BAFI-750550 format. One record per residue: residue in one letter; x, y, z of N, C-alpha, C in turn. Coordinates in steps of 0.1 Angstrom, whole numbers, padded with zeros to 4 digits, always signed. Atoms other than C-alpha are relative to their C-alpha. Layout:
N
AXYZXYZXYZ
...
***
This chain:
469
M-0007+0013+0001+0742+1118+1148+0013+0000+0008
N-0013-0001-0008+0773+1131+1167-0002-0007+0014
E+0002+0006-0013+0756+1118+1199+0003-0015-0001
L-0003+0014+0002+0762+1083+1184+0014-0003-0001
S-0014+0002+0002+0799+1088+1178+0008+0002+0013
Q-0009-0001-0011+0827+1085+1203+0014+0004-0004
I-0014-0003+0003+0862+1100+1204+0009-0012+0002
R-0009+0012+0000+0887+1073+1196+0014+0004+0000
A-0015-0003+0000+0924+1071+1200+0006+0003-0013
D-0005-0003+0013+0930+1069+1163-0004+0014-0005
D+0004-0014+0003+0911+1102+1159+0010+0010+0005
L-0010-0010-0006+0935+1119+1183+0013-0001-0008
I-0012+0002+0007+0964+1104+1164-0001+0007-0014
A+0001-0007+0013+0950+1119+1131+0004+0015+0001
L-0003-0014-0002+0955+1154+1146+0015+0002+0002
A-0015-0002-0003+0992+1147+1155+0007+0001-0013
P-0008-0002+0012+1018+1158+1130+0007-0013-0003
T-0006+0012+0005+1032+1130+1109+0015+0001+0001
P-0014-0001-0002+1068+1122+1118+0007-0001-0013
P-0006+0001+0013+1093+1127+1090+0006-0013-0003
A-0004+0013+0004+1102+1097+1070+0015-0001+0001
I-0015+0002-0001+1137+1083+1076+0005-0005-0014
A-0005+0003+0013+1156+1083+1044+0009-0013+0000
S-0008+0012+0000+1170+1049+1034+0014+0003-0006
P-0014-0003+0004+1208+1047+1028+0001-0001-0015
V-0002+0001+0014+1219+1053+0993+0008-0012-0004
K-0006+0013+0004+1227+1021+0975+0005+0002-0015
G-0005-0001+0013+1250+1024+0945-0001+0013-0006
S+0000-0013+0007+1253+1051+0919-0008-0002-0013
L+0007+0001+0013+1229+1056+0890+0009+0003-0011
G-0009-0003+0011+1257+1071+0869+0009-0012-0002
R-0009+0011+0002+1280+1041+0875-0008-0012-0006
R+0008+0011+0006+1251+1017+0867-0001+0002-0015
M+0002-0002+0014+1245+1034+0834+0013-0001-0008
I-0013+0001+0007+1282+1036+0825+0003-0015-0001
G-0003+0015+0000+1286+0999+0835-0008-0007-0010
I+0008+0007+0010+1257+0988+0814+0004+0003-0014
A-0004-0004+0014+1268+1008+0784+0014-0006-0003
A-0013+0006+0002+1304+0995+0788-0002-0015-0003
A+0002+0014+0002+1292+0959+0790-0006-0003-0014
W+0006+0002+0013+1270+0963+0760+0009+0003-0012
I-0010-0004+0010+1297+0981+0740+0010-0011-0002
L-0010+0011+0001+1323+0953+0748-0006-0012-0007
L+0006+0012+0006+1298+0926+0739-0002+0002-0016
L+0002-0002+0014+1290+0942+0705+0013+0000-0007
L-0013+0000+0007+1326+0949+0697+0006-0014-0001
L-0005+0013+0001+1336+0914+0706-0007-0008-0011
G+0007+0007+0010+1309+0899+0684+0004+0005-0014
G-0004-0006+0013+1317+0924+0656+0014-0003-0004
G-0014+0004+0003+1354+0917+0659+0002-0014-0005
L-0001+0014+0004+1350+0880+0657-0005-0002-0014
A+0006+0001+0014+1327+0883+0626+0010+0006-0010
L-0009-0006+0010+1351+0907+0609+0013-0008-0002
D-0012+0008+0001+1381+0885+0617-0003-0012-0009
R+0003+0012+0008+1364+0855+0602-0002+0004-0015
V+0002-0004+0014+1354+0874+0570+0013+0004-0006
L-0013-0004+0006+1388+0890+0564+0010-0012-0001
T-0009+0011+0000+1407+0858+0573-0004-0009-0012
N+0005+0008+0011+1385+0838+0548+0004+0007-0013
A-0003-0007+0012+1391+0865+0522+0015-0001-0004
I-0014+0001+0003+1429+0864+0526+0004-0014-0004
T-0002+0014+0003+1429+0826+0526-0005-0003-0014
Q+0006+0002+0013+1407+0826+0495+0009+0005-0011
N-0009-0006+0010+1431+0849+0477+0013-0009-0001
F-0012+0008+0000+1460+0827+0487-0003-0013-0008
D+0003+0012+0007+1442+0796+0474-0002+0003-0015
D+0002-0003+0015+1433+0813+0441+0014+0001-0007
Q-0013+0000+0006+1470+0819+0435+0006-0014-0002
L-0005+0014+0001+1478+0782+0442-0008-0007-0011
D+0008+0006+0011+1449+0772+0419+0004+0005-0014
Y-0004-0005+0013+1462+0794+0392+0013-0007-0005
V-0012+0008+0003+1496+0777+0394-0003-0014-0004
L+0003+0014+0003+1480+0743+0394-0006-0001-0014
T+0006+0000+0013+1459+0752+0363+0011+0001-0011
A-0011-0002+0010+1491+0764+0345+0008-0013-0001
M-0008+0012+0001+1509+0732+0354-0008-0011-0007
I+0007+0010+0007+1481+0710+0342-0001+0003-0015
A+0001-0004+0015+1479+0730+0309+0013-0003-0007
S-0013+0002+0006+1516+0724+0303+0005-0015+0001
A-0003+0014-0002+1516+0687+0312-0003-0009-0012
E+0002+0009+0011+1520+0659+0286+0007-0013+0004
T-0007+0013-0002+1530+0622+0285+0011-0003-0010
G-0011+0003+0009+1563+0610+0271-0002-0013-0007
P+0001+0012+0008+1571+0580+0249-0001-0012+0009
D+0001+0012-0010+1574+0557+0280-0011+0001+0009
G+0011-0002-0008+1542+0569+0295+0002+0009+0012
E-0003-0009-0012+1559+0592+0320-0006+0014-0003
V+0006-0013+0001+1545+0627+0326+0012+0010-0001
R-0010-0011+0001+1565+0659+0317-0007+0013-0003
L+0005-0013+0003+1560+0696+0313+0006+0005-0013
N-0006-0005+0013+1564+0711+0278+0005+0014+0002
R-0006-0013-0002+1573+0744+0293+0002+0002+0015
P-0003-0001-0014+1588+0754+0327-0010+0011+0006
L+0009-0009-0007+1566+0772+0353+0008+0013+0003
G-0006-0013+0000+1574+0809+0356+0007+0004+0013
D-0005-0004-0013+1581+0812+0393+0014-0006+0003
Q-0013+0005-0002+1618+0810+0401+0001-0008+0013
R-0001+0007-0013+1611+0796+0436-0001-0015-0002
F+0001+0015+0003+1603+0762+0420+0014-0006-0002
L-0013+0005+0002+1640+0759+0412+0009+0001+0012
E-0009-0002-0012+1654+0769+0446-0004-0010+0011
P+0003+0010-0010+1656+0741+0472-0006+0006+0013
N+0007-0004-0012+1633+0745+0502-0004+0015+0000
S+0004-0014+0001+1620+0778+0489-0013+0003+0006
G+0014-0002-0006+1585+0773+0503-0010-0001-0011
L+0010+0002+0010+1568+0768+0469+0004-0012-0008
Y-0004+0013+0005+1566+0733+0455-0012-0005-0010
W+0011+0007+0008+1548+0712+0428+0005-0015-0001
Q-0003+0015+0001+1546+0674+0423-0011-0006-0008
I+0010+0008+0008+1529+0650+0399+0003-0014+0003
T-0002+0014-0003+1524+0614+0409-0011-0008-0007
G+0009+0009+0007+1507+0585+0392+0003-0015+0005
K-0001+0014-0005+1501+0548+0401+0010-0007-0009
G-0010+0007+0007+1531+0528+0391+0011+0008-0007
Q-0009-0009+0007+1551+0558+0380+0008+0007+0011
E-0009-0008-0009+1580+0577+0397-0006+0014+0001
P+0005-0013-0002+1569+0610+0412+0009+0010-0008
F-0006-0010+0007+1577+0640+0391-0002+0013+0008
R+0001-0011-0009+1585+0670+0413+0010+0011-0003
S-0008-0011+0002+1600+0704+0414+0013-0001+0007
R-0013+0000-0006+1637+0710+0423-0001+0006+0014
S+0001-0007-0013+1625+0731+0453-0003-0011+0011
L+0002+0011-0010+1614+0698+0470+0013-0007+0004
W-0014+0005-0002+1650+0686+0467-0001-0015+0003
D+0001+0014-0003+1650+0653+0486-0013-0004+0008
R+0013+0003-0006+1615+0655+0499-0011-0002-0010
A+0011+0002+0009+1581+0646+0485-0013+0004+0007
L+0013-0004-0006+1545+0657+0490-0008-0013+0001
A+0009+0011-0002+1523+0631+0505-0014+0003-0006
P+0014-0002+0005+1489+0626+0488-0010+0003+0011
G+0009-0004-0010+1460+0641+0506-0012-0010+0002
G+0011+0010-0001+1437+0610+0502-0006-0003-0013
D+0007+0004+0013+1415+0594+0476-0011+0010-0002
H+0011-0009+0005+1392+0617+0456-0008-0007-0010
R+0008+0006+0010+1363+0605+0436-0005+0010-0010
D+0003-0010+0010+1361+0636+0416+0012+0006-0006
R-0012-0007+0007+1383+0658+0394+0001+0015+0005
A-0001-0014-0005+1378+0690+0415+0013+0002+0008
A-0012-0004-0007+1406+0709+0432-0004-0001+0015
H+0002+0001-0015+1410+0702+0470+0011+0007+0007
F-0010-0008-0007+1427+0726+0494+0000-0005+0015
Y-0001+0004-0014+1441+0716+0528+0013+0004+0005
D-0013-0004-0006+1468+0724+0553+0007-0013+0004
S-0008+0012-0002+1496+0699+0558+0012+0003+0009
K-0012-0002-0008+1523+0695+0585+0010-0011-0002
Q-0009+0011+0003+1542+0668+0567+0015+0004+0000
F-0013-0005-0001+1573+0690+0567+0002+0005+0015
R-0002-0003-0014+1586+0693+0603+0001+0015+0003
D-0003-0014-0003+1598+0728+0601-0008+0010-0009
D+0007-0009+0010+1573+0742+0575-0014-0005-0002
E+0014+0004+0003+1535+0740+0575-0004+0006-0014
V+0003-0004+0014+1522+0742+0539-0015-0001-0003
R+0014+0000+0005+1490+0749+0522+0000-0007-0014
V-0001+0008+0011+1483+0723+0495-0013+0000-0008
V+0011+0002+0008+1460+0722+0465+0003-0012-0010
E-0003+0012+0009+1457+0689+0445-0013-0003-0008
R+0011+0004+0009+1436+0676+0417+0004-0012-0009
D-0003+0012+0008+1434+0643+0398-0004+0002-0014
I+0002-0002+0015+1437+0645+0360+0004-0012-0008
K-0004+0011+0010+1437+0619+0332+0004+0007-0012
L-0006-0007+0011+1460+0632+0305-0004-0008-0013
P+0003+0007+0013+1453+0624+0268+0010-0011-0003
L-0009+0011+0004+1467+0591+0255+0007-0007+0012
S-0006+0006-0012+1475+0580+0291-0011-0006+0008
P+0010+0007-0009+1456+0554+0311+0001+0003+0014
T-0003-0003-0014+1471+0567+0343-0008+0012+0005
I+0006-0012-0006+1452+0591+0366+0011+0006+0008
W-0011-0007-0006+1478+0616+0376-0006+0010+0011
R+0004-0010-0010+1476+0637+0408+0010+0012+0000
F-0008-0012+0001+1488+0672+0404-0001+0008+0014
Q+0000-0007-0013+1498+0690+0436+0009+0013+0000
V-0008-0013-0002+1510+0726+0444-0001+0003+0014
A-0001-0003-0014+1521+0735+0479+0008+0013+0002
Q-0007-0012-0003+1532+0767+0494+0000+0002+0016
S-0001-0002-0014+1544+0776+0529-0010+0010+0005
R+0011-0009-0006+1518+0792+0552+0006+0012+0007
D-0006-0011-0007+1543+0817+0566-0005+0013-0004
G+0005-0013+0005+1533+0845+0544-0015+0002+0003
L+0014-0001-0003+1496+0837+0548-0003+0003+0015
D+0001-0002-0014+1499+0835+0586+0004+0014+0004
E-0004-0013-0003+1518+0867+0587-0010+0011-0004
Q+0010-0009+0004+1491+0885+0568-0012+0000+0010
I+0011+0001-0010+1464+0871+0591+0004+0006+0014
G-0004-0006-0013+1484+0881+0622+0000+0015-0001
T+0000-0014+0001+1489+0916+0609-0014+0005+0000
L+0014-0004+0000+1452+0918+0602-0006+0000+0014
R+0006+0001-0013+1442+0906+0636+0005+0011+0010
K-0006-0010-0009+1466+0930+0654-0007+0014-0003
T+0007-0013+0004+1450+0959+0634-0014+0000+0005
V+0014+0000-0005+1415+0948+0642-0001+0001+0015
I+0000-0001-0015+1422+0943+0679+0003+0014+0005
R-0003-0014-0004+1439+0977+0682-0011+0010-0003
S+0011-0010+0005+1412+0995+0662-0012-0002+0009
F+0012+0002-0008+1384+0979+0682+0002+0004+0014
A-0003-0005-0014+1401+0985+0715-0001+0015+0001
L+0001-0015+0000+1405+1022+0706-0014+0004-0001
L+0014-0004+0002+1369+1023+0694-0008-0003+0013
G+0007+0003-0012+1357+1006+0726+0002+0010+0011
L-0004-0010-0010+1376+1030+0748-0007+0014-0003
G+0007-0012+0004+1362+1059+0728-0015+0000+0003
L+0015+0001-0002+1326+1047+0730-0003+0000+0015
I+0002+0000-0015+1329+1040+0768+0002+0014+0005
A-0002-0014-0004+1343+1075+0773-0011+0009-0004
M+0012-0008+0005+1315+1090+0752-0012-0004+0009
A+0012+0003-0008+1289+1070+0772+0002+0006+0014
A-0002-0006-0013+1305+1082+0805-0003+0015-0001
L+0003-0014+0001+1304+1118+0793-0015+0003-0002
Q+0015-0001+0003+1268+1114+0780-0007-0002+0013
T+0007+0003-0013+1258+1099+0814+0001+0012+0009
L-0002-0011-0009+1274+1127+0834-0007+0012-0004
Y+0007-0012+0005+1260+1154+0812-0015-0002+0001
G+0014+0003-0001+1226+1137+0811-0006+0001+0014
L+0004+0000-0014+1224+1133+0849+0003+0013+0007
W-0004-0012-0006+1237+1168+0855-0012+0008+0006
P+0012-0007-0006+1201+1183+0859-0004-0006+0013
L+0004+0005-0013+1196+1159+0888+0009+0006+0011
R-0009-0007-0009+1226+1175+0905-0006+0014+0003
T+0006-0013-0002+1210+1209+0899-0013-0001+0008
L+0012+0003-0008+1177+1195+0913+0004-0002+0015
R-0005+0002-0014+1196+1183+0944+0004+0013+0007
R-0004-0013-0006+1211+1217+0950-0012+0009+0002
S+0012-0008-0003+1177+1233+0946-0007-0004+0012
I+0007+0005-0012+1162+1210+0972+0008+0004+0012
A-0008-0004-0012+1191+1217+0995-0002+0015+0003
A+0003-0014-0002+1185+1254+0990-0014+0002+0007
M+0013-0001-0007+1149+1249+1000+0000-0004+0015
R-0001+0004-0014+1158+1230+1031+0007+0010+0009
S-0007-0010-0008+1182+1257+1042-0008+0014+0000
G+0008-0012-0001+1155+1283+1036+0003+0011-0010
R-0004-0010+0010+1172+1301+1007-0010+0001-0012
A+0009+0000+0011+1144+1292+0983-0013-0006+0005
Q+0013+0005-0003+1107+1284+0984-0005-0011-0009
R+0004+0009+0010+1102+1265+0952+0012-0003-0009
I-0011+0004+0009+1124+1247+0926-0003+0007-0013
E+0000-0007+0012+1131+1268+0896+0001-0009-0012
Q+0000+0009+0012+1124+1252+0862+0007+0006-0012
A-0006-0007+0011+1142+1277+0840+0012-0007-0006
R-0013+0006+0004+1175+1258+0838-0001-0015-0001
L+0001+0014+0000+1161+1223+0838-0006-0005-0013
P+0006+0004+0013+1153+1202+0807-0014-0005+0001
M+0015+0003+0000+1118+1193+0797-0003-0014+0006
E+0003+0013-0006+1122+1156+0808-0001+0001+0015
V+0000-0002-0015+1128+1168+0844-0012+0009+0005
A+0011-0010-0003+1100+1194+0843-0012-0007+0007
P+0011+0007-0007+1072+1169+0852+0003-0003+0015
L-0004+0003-0014+1092+1158+0883+0000+0012+0008
V-0001-0013-0007+1098+1194+0893-0015+0005+0003
D+0014-0004-0003+1060+1201+0889-0006-0008+0011
E+0006+0008-0011+1051+1172+0911+0006+0004+0013
L-0007-0003-0012+1077+1182+0937-0006+0014+0005
N+0006-0013-0004+1064+1218+0937-0014-0001+0005
G+0013+0003-0004+1029+1205+0939-0001-0006+0013
L-0001+0006-0013+1038+1183+0968+0003+0010+0011
L-0004-0010-0010+1054+1212+0986-0012+0009+0003
E+0011-0009-0002+1024+1234+0980-0011-0007+0008
H+0010+0008-0007+1001+1206+0992+0003-0001+0015
N-0005+0001-0014+1022+1201+1024-0002+0014+0007
E+0002-0013-0006+1021+1239+1030-0014+0002+0004
K+0014-0002-0003+0984+1239+1027-0005-0008+0011
Q+0004+0008-0011+0980+1210+1050+0005+0005+0013
A-0005-0006-0012+1003+1226+1075-0007+0012+0005
E+0007-0012-0003+0985+1259+1073-0014-0004+0005
E+0013+0005-0004+0952+1240+1076+0000-0006+0014
A-0001+0006-0013+0964+1221+1106+0002+0011+0011
R-0002-0011-0009+0976+1253+1123-0013+0008+0002
R+0013-0008-0001+0943+1271+1115-0010-0008+0009
H+0010+0008-0008+0922+1242+1129+0004-0002+0014
A-0005+0001-0014+0944+1239+1160-0004+0013+0007
G+0004-0013-0006+0938+1276+1166-0015+0001+0002
N+0014+0000-0002+0901+1272+1160-0005-0008+0011
L+0004+0009-0011+0899+1243+1183+0003+0006+0014
A-0004-0006-0013+0918+1261+1210-0009+0012+0004
H+0009-0011-0003+0896+1291+1206-0014-0005+0004
A+0013+0005-0004+0864+1270+1207+0000-0006+0014
L+0000+0006-0013+0875+1252+1238+0003+0010+0011
K-0003-0010-0010+0886+1284+1256-0012+0005+0008
T+0012-0005-0007+0851+1297+1263-0006-0010+0009
P+0005+0009-0009+0837+1265+1277+0009-0003+0013
L-0009+0002-0012+0868+1260+1299-0001+0012+0009
T+0002-0012-0008+0864+1296+1311-0012-0001+0008
V+0013+0001-0007+0828+1290+1320+0001-0010+0011
V-0001+0010-0010+0836+1258+1339+0009+0005+0011
M-0010-0005-0011+0866+1275+1357-0007+0011+0009
N+0007-0010-0008+0844+1305+1367-0010-0006+0009
A+0010+0007-0008+0816+1282+1379+0007-0007+0012
A-0007+0007-0011+0841+1261+1399+0006+0009+0010
T-0006-0010-0009+0858+1292+1414-0011+0006+0009
A+0011-0006-0007+0824+1306+1424-0008-0010+0009
R+0007+0010-0007+0813+1273+1438-0015+0000-0003
A+0014-0002+0004+0781+1277+1419-0008-0013+0003
G+0008+0012-0003+0752+1254+1428-0003-0009-0012
D+0003+0008+0012+0746+1243+1392+0013-0004-0007
L-0013+0003+0006+0783+1234+1387-0001-0013-0008
S+0001+0013+0007+0774+1198+1377-0007+0002-0013
D+0006-0003+0013+0750+1210+1351+0008+0008-0010
T-0009-0008+0009+0774+1235+1338+0011-0008-0006
V-0011+0008+0005+0802+1210+1335-0005-0009-0011
I+0005+0009+0010+0780+1186+1316-0003+0007-0013
R+0004-0008+0012+0767+1213+1293+0013+0004-0008
E-0012-0004+0006+0801+1227+1286+0009-0011-0006
A-0007+0012+0005+0817+1193+1282-0006-0005-0012
T+0007+0004+0013+0791+1184+1256+0004+0009-0011
T-0004-0010+0010+0799+1216+1238+0015-0003-0005
M-0014+0003+0004+0837+1208+1239+0001-0013-0008
R+0000+0012+0008+0830+1173+1227-0004+0002-0014
R+0004-0002+0014+0811+1185+1197+0011+0008-0008
Q-0011-0007+0007+0839+1209+1189+0011-0009-0004
V-0010+0010+0003+0864+1181+1191-0004-0009-0011
D+0005+0008+0010+0842+1159+1170+0001+0007-0014
H-0001-0007+0013+0841+1186+1143+0014+0000-0005
H-0014-0001+0005+0878+1190+1141+0006-0014-0003
L-0004+0014+0003+0884+1152+1143-0006-0004-0014
A+0006+0003+0012+0860+1148+1114+0008+0006-0012
R-0008-0007+0011+0879+1173+1093+0014-0007-0001
A-0013+0006+0001+0912+1157+1103+0000-0014-0007
R+0002+0013+0007+0900+1122+1092-0002+0002-0015
A+0003-0003+0014+0887+1136+1059+0013+0004-0007
V-0013-0004+0006+0920+1154+1052+0010-0011-0002
G-0010+0011+0000+0940+1123+1060-0004-0010-0010
R+0004+0011+0008+0919+1101+1038-0003+0004-0015
R+0004-0005+0013+0911+1123+1008+0010-0004-0011
G-0010+0004+0010+0943+1112+0990-0001-0015-0004
H+0001+0015+0003+0933+1075+0990-0008-0001-0013
A+0006+0001+0013+0926+1067+0954-0011-0010+0000
H+0010+0010+0000+0905+1037+0963-0011+0002+0011
S+0011-0003-0009+0882+1054+0988-0014-0003-0006
R+0013+0003+0006+0847+1040+0982-0010-0004+0011
A+0010+0003-0010+0815+1039+1002-0013-0002-0007
E+0013+0003+0006+0782+1023+0991-0010+0009+0007
A+0009-0010-0006+0754+1048+0996-0011-0007+0008
W+0011+0006-0007+0726+1024+1006+0003-0007+0013
P-0003+0006-0014+0743+1004+1034+0003+0011+0010
S-0002-0011-0009+0754+1037+1049-0013+0007+0004
L+0013-0005-0003+0719+1051+1047-0008-0009+0010
S+0007+0009-0009+0705+1020+1063+0005+0000+0014
A-0006+0000-0013+0729+1021+1092-0004+0013+0007
V+0003-0013-0006+0722+1058+1098-0015+0000+0004
E+0014+0000-0003+0684+1052+1096-0003-0008+0013
R+0002+0008-0012+0686+1025+1123+0004+0008+0012
A-0005-0008-0012+0706+1048+1146-0010+0011+0003
V+0010-0011-0002+0682+1077+1141-0013-0005+0006
A+0013+0006-0005+0652+1054+1147+0001-0003+0015
T-0002+0003-0015+0667+1045+1181-0001+0013+0008
L+0000-0012-0007+0672+1081+1191-0014+0007-0001
Y+0013-0007+0003+0639+1094+1176-0010-0010-0005
P+0009+0010+0005+0614+1066+1176-0013+0005-0006
H+0012-0005+0006+0585+1089+1167+0002+0005-0014
V-0003-0005+0014+0602+1099+1134+0000-0011-0010
R+0001+0010+0011+0595+1080+1102+0010+0005-0011
V-0010-0003+0010+0625+1079+1078-0002-0009-0012
D+0002+0007+0013+0617+1068+1042+0012+0002-0009
M-0012-0001+0009+0645+1061+1016-0005-0005-0013
G+0002+0005+0013+0644+1057+0979+0011+0005-0010
G-0010-0004+0010+0664+1061+0947+0009-0012-0004
D-0010+0009+0005+0695+1044+0933+0006-0008+0012
K-0006+0008-0011+0705+1015+0956+0014-0005-0003
T-0013+0006+0004+0737+1007+0937+0011+0011-0001
A-0010-0011+0001+0754+1042+0938+0010-0001+0011
S-0011+0000-0009+0788+1045+0955+0007+0013-0001
A-0007-0013+0000+0806+1077+0965+0015-0002+0003
H-0014+0000-0002+0843+1084+0964+0004+0007+0013
V-0003-0005-0014+0846+1089+1002+0002-0012+0008
E-0001+0011-0010+0854+1068+1032-0013-0002+0006
R+0013+0004-0005+0825+1050+1047-0003+0008+0013
Q+0002-0007-0013+0830+1066+1082-0004+0015-0003
D+0004-0014+0003+0829+1101+1067-0013+0001-0006
L+0014+0000+0005+0798+1093+1047-0010-0002+0011
D+0009+0002-0011+0781+1080+1078-0001+0013+0008
E+0000-0012-0008+0792+1112+1096-0009+0011-0006
M+0007-0010+0007+0777+1135+1069-0015-0003+0000
L+0014+0004+0001+0745+1116+1064-0007+0000+0014
G+0005+0000-0014+0741+1112+1102-0004+0013+0005
N+0003-0014-0004+0742+1149+1108-0012+0005-0007
L+0012-0005+0008+0717+1157+1080-0013-0007+0004
I+0013+0007-0004+0692+1130+1089-0004+0003+0014
E+0003-0003-0014+0695+1137+1126-0006+0014+0001
N+0005-0013+0000+0689+1174+1120-0015+0000-0005
A+0013+0000+0005+0659+1166+1099-0010-0007+0010
A+0009+0006-0010+0645+1143+1126-0002+0009+0012
K+0001-0008-0012+0652+1167+1154-0009+0013-0003
Y+0007-0013+0002+0638+1199+1138-0012-0002-0009
G+0011+0002+0009+0612+1183+1114-0013-0003+0008
G+0013+0003-0006+0576+1174+1121-0003-0015+0002
G+0002+0015-0002+0581+1136+1123+0002-0008-0013
S-0002+0007+0013+0587+1127+1086+0012+0004-0007
V-0013-0003+0007+0620+1125+1068+0000-0010-0012
F-0001+0008+0012+0625+1113+1032+0014+0003-0006
V-0014-0001+0006+0660+1106+1017+0000-0007-0014
T-0001+0005+0014+0666+1102+0980+0014-0001-0005
V-0013+0002+0005+0697+1089+0963+0000+0000-0015
E+0001+0000+0015+0704+1098+0926+0015+0002-0005
R-0013-0003+0007+0733+1099+0902-0002+0013-0009
A+0001-0013+0008+0739+1134+0887+0013+0003-0005
G-0013-0003+0006+0767+1137+0863+0011-0009+0006
G-0010+0008-0007+0799+1126+0881-0001+0000+0015
F+0002-0001-0014+0783+1129+0915-0011-0009+0004
V+0011+0006-0007+0761+1110+0939-0007+0010+0008
E+0007-0011-0007+0734+1133+0952-0010-0006+0010
F+0008+0004-0011+0717+1128+0985-0010+0011+0003
Q+0010-0010-0003+0684+1147+0991-0007-0004+0013
V+0006+0003-0014+0674+1148+1028-0011+0011+0002
E+0011-0009-0002+0639+1164+1032-0008-0003+0013
D+0009+0002-0012+0617+1170+1063-0012+0008-0002
D+0013-0008+0001+0583+1184+1070-0001+0010+0011
G+0000-0011-0011+0594+1210+1096-0002+0013-0006
P+0002-0013+0004+0592+1247+1094+0010+0006-0010
G-0010-0004+0010+0623+1250+1072+0008+0011+0005
I-0009-0011-0003+0648+1278+1072-0002+0011-0010
P+0001-0011+0010+0643+1312+1056+0012+0001-0009
E-0010-0001+0010+0663+1317+1024+0012+0009+0005
A-0011-0009-0004+0682+1346+1039+0009-0006+0011
E-0008+0005-0010+0694+1325+1068+0007-0013-0004
R-0006+0013+0004+0705+1294+1048+0015+0000-0001
A-0014-0001+0001+0740+1306+1042+0007+0001+0014
R-0006-0002-0013+0746+1317+1078-0001-0013+0009
I+0002+0011-0008+0734+1284+1092+0012-0010-0001
F-0012+0008+0001+0767+1268+1080+0011+0004+0008
D-0011-0005-0009+0788+1289+1103+0000-0008+0013
R-0002+0008-0012+0802+1271+1133-0007+0007+0011
G+0007-0005-0012+0779+1275+1163-0013+0007-0003
A+0012-0006+0004+0751+1290+1143-0012-0009+0002
R+0012+0008-0003+0716+1278+1155-0012+0009-0001
L+0013-0008+0001+0681+1290+1146-0009-0004+0011
D+0009+0005-0011+0663+1269+1172+0009-0002+0012
T-0008+0002-0012+0680+1274+1206-0007-0007+0011
G+0008+0007-0010+0653+1256+1224+0003-0015+0001
K-0003+0014+0000+0667+1222+1215+0015-0001+0002
P-0015+0001-0002+0701+1208+1225+0008-0001-0012
G-0009+0000+0012+0730+1212+1202+0009+0011+0001
T-0010-0010+0000+0760+1233+1194+0000+0007-0013
G-0001-0006+0013+0753+1242+1158+0012-0004-0009
L-0011+0004+0008+0782+1223+1144-0003-0011-0010
G+0003+0011+0009+0764+1196+1124+0002+0003-0014
L-0001-0004+0014+0760+1214+1091+0014+0005-0003
A-0013-0005+0002+0794+1230+1095+0010-0012-0003
I-0008+0012+0002+0810+1195+1098-0003-0006-0014
V+0004+0005+0013+0790+1183+1067+0006+0008-0011
R-0006-0009+0011+0801+1213+1046+0015-0002-0001
D-0015+0001+0000+0838+1210+1056+0004-0013-0006
V-0004+0013+0005+0840+1173+1050-0003-0002-0015
A+0004+0001+0014+0821+1174+1017+0010+0008-0009
E-0009-0008+0008+0844+1202+1004+0014-0006-0001
I-0013+0007+0000+0875+1182+1014+0000-0011-0011
Y+0001+0010+0010+0863+1154+0991-0004+0005-0014
G+0004-0006+0013+0854+1178+0963-0015+0000-0002
G+0014-0001+0001+0817+1178+0970-0006+0013+0005
S+0007-0012-0005+0791+1204+0982-0013-0003+0006
I+0013+0002-0006+0760+1209+1001-0007+0014+0000
V+0008-0012+0000+0732+1234+0997-0014-0003+0006
L+0013+0002-0006+0699+1240+1015-0011+0007-0009
E+0011-0005+0008+0666+1244+0996-0013-0003+0007
E+0013+0003-0006+0629+1242+1003-0005-0013-0006
S+0006+0013+0005+0613+1208+1000-0013+0002-0006
E+0012-0002+0007+0586+1208+0974-0011-0010+0004
D+0010+0011-0003+0570+1175+0986-0004+0001+0015
L+0003+0000-0014+0572+1178+1024-0002+0015+0006
G+0003-0014-0005+0572+1216+1027+0011+0006+0009
G-0011-0005-0010+0602+1218+1051+0013+0003-0007
L-0013-0002+0006+0639+1219+1044+0005-0012-0007
M-0007+0011+0008+0658+1199+1018+0015+0003+0000
A-0015-0001+0001+0696+1194+1022+0004-0008-0012
R-0005+0007+0012+0712+1185+0988+0015-0002+0001
L-0014+0003-0001+0745+1168+0994+0005-0007-0012
R-0006+0005+0013+0767+1161+0963+0014-0005+0003
L-0013+0005-0002+0797+1138+0965+0005-0007-0013
P-0006+0006+0012+0821+1125+0937-0004-0015+0000
I+0004+0014+0002+0809+1092+0923+0012-0009-0001
A-0012+0009+0000+0832+1062+0928-0001-0008-0013
S-0001+0006+0013+0844+1047+0895+0000-0016+0002
***
């Protein structure tokens, strides 16, 4: 089948070393990103928590303040009574001395429709304005700025005293200075505490980030040591378990690259050695001005071309074996090879059978190369009949290529895979076909063995390749 293939420019490129990838410039810092995200999240949570705590504590302080006003209001209502003229009065004074001191900040007042307001001495020449009409007898709390220099908190309640047709409004007011001072002190404490807590959490996040990313610095130093030649592999002894898989992959990649480099050097040496002899023969013939120089050049050029085909096939397979989506359908490949062989060997009958839906985990060009070599050998060395069977065997696709030729003795079957090995020297060829099939199959994780054909009596080549999922 190699007579059907031609050396292409992309095949030559496959043998050239891959240029090193140009590293992209570093953009930003992973540590700064992590610290920034942590700081933003901490500030957001502290802001939300601080606002919620401020609301709760402010409401609690205000409620306590209102409870004290309501207690005074209840005591005032309990001591209120109506006089002979229908006026309201207190049968006992309220206990707080501030009600007797002018402008003390604590006031009370009782008003009724058509009656003079009855108020504490602390109001002096001022009066509490009513907070509005109420249709219930519950206590109502509100803030009032009716005094220009003093904002007050007022609680008021409408009460109808016994033996009095008048609905009296009882009011108790107290300056908000003490309440605002408590709320201000509370807010200062919350802000300072949360600011200190935020700084501590951000510092802890920064330390955690630096400590957590420290193994990456160790990894960077290990890679730098490898580049300078001081080390061959990355040591895992001092790295945490989360970084170990990355180190394993890096070491595996290094080992893979070393194998590929060694394989490239070995095949370059093999190719140079294989081309040296034909070139020497051509050079000697040309120097001696031999009469059969033309035939010698054609013969040796054919040999060199087969050698180059062999190494190009290996180079293509090595370059493609890492492709996770490599897939070749068996039956279209067999049909294409059968048509090509029929053109070269019109007297040979090639029959095919088996699973027509099987697909192998290889590139189509490499599958054509392997099947072409096997079927061409069967057509060339057989008696005129070739039978190809396709089967699924476990996780492999198996190709059985049988012919009706003389076969190969069992003792010679292993040696026939050596490069240049030929049992029939009377027919053209270089003995590289089976070597190419073996090398490419092994690169893809497959295999090839030679057996005796039970049906046709000649040789059977059993090629196994991984099945495509």
